Every structure is written in structure tokens, then in C-alpha cells.
N, C-alpha and C positions, 0 to 999 in steps of 0.2 A: 532497633526499628520494630515497630509494631506491625501486625498483619495489615491493618488499615493503611498504614504509611507505605508498606510494600506494594499494596494494590494500587495506591495512588501514583507511585513512581512508575510502575509498569504501564498503567493507563496513560500516563503522560508520555512515556517512551513510544508507545504504538499509536498515539493520537495522530501524528502526521501521516502515517501510512493509511490509517482509516480515513482521514480527511481527504487526501488526494484520491484514494480509491473511490470514495463516495462521489466526488466530483466527476471522475472519469466514467464511473458506472452510470451516473445520471445522464451524461452525454451520450452514452451508448443507448440508453432507454429513450431519450428524446429523438435521436436519429432513427431509431427502430431498424438499425442495420446490425444484425448480430449473427455470428457464426452459428449454424444450426447445431443442436445437441447440447447447448449450455444454458441451464436455467439462470434466472436472475441471481438467485442466492449463490449458485456456484461461481458465477462471474465475479460477484462482489467478494466472495471468500478468496478466490484466486488472486485478485488485485491486492487484498489485504495481506495475504500470506507473502506474496512477492515483495511488498513494501516492507513488511516486518523483517524479512530475511536481509534485505538491503540495509536496513537500519542496524541489524545485528552485526553484519559484516563491517559496516562503518565503525561501529563501537569497538570491535576487536582490532581492526586495522589501525585506527587513530588512537585508541586507548581512552576515548571519551566520547560523549554524546554531543550532538548539536553542531557538528561541523557543516559548513555550507556545502562542501564537496559531497558529503553523505546525502544531504537533501537534494542536490542536483542529480546524484545517481538514483535516488528514489523516484524523482519525476521521470527520468529517462526510462528506468525499468518498468514503472507502472504505465507510462505512456506507450511504450513498445508493446506491452502485454495487451493494453486496451486496443491498440491498432490491430493486433493479431486477432483478438476476440471479435472485432468488428467484421473481419472477413470481407470477401467480395463475392 
């Protein structure tokens, strides 16, 4: 496997975490209700890291990537984090 191929595989692996994170982050920005003390970049990075961790745990647990249960856990984890970031 070449370096370029490895980078493409890793980018494809974390793409769902980044995609869902971007959608949730955009929703936070549109509603303008955000917990104080968290910049936009920090919120997006927190969502992305949480999603990537869920994908890694799913890969280790199931032994392969792309299981629907992993993607469901991704949505639940990032949605819960976005709800917490929204604050009251």
C-alpha cells in the first residue's frame, strides 16, 4: 500500500465523522445557541474527535468498518455532544 493509498483509506474512514459533525456544527451556528467558552473551531474539533473515536471503537468491536450499528452509535454520540454544546 502506498502512502497516497493509506491517506485515502484514512480519509474515507473518518469522512462520516466529519460529515455528521459538520451538519451538527452548522445547526449550532444557525440556532446561535452555544455553551459559552467554546469557540467554533473547538466545537467542530470536539464533534469530529468524538465521531472518530466511535468509528474506531466500532472497528475494533466488529472487526470491520461500515456496520450500521457503528454509524447509529456515531449519530447518537455526536448528537448528544451537540446537544450538550448547545447548552441552556
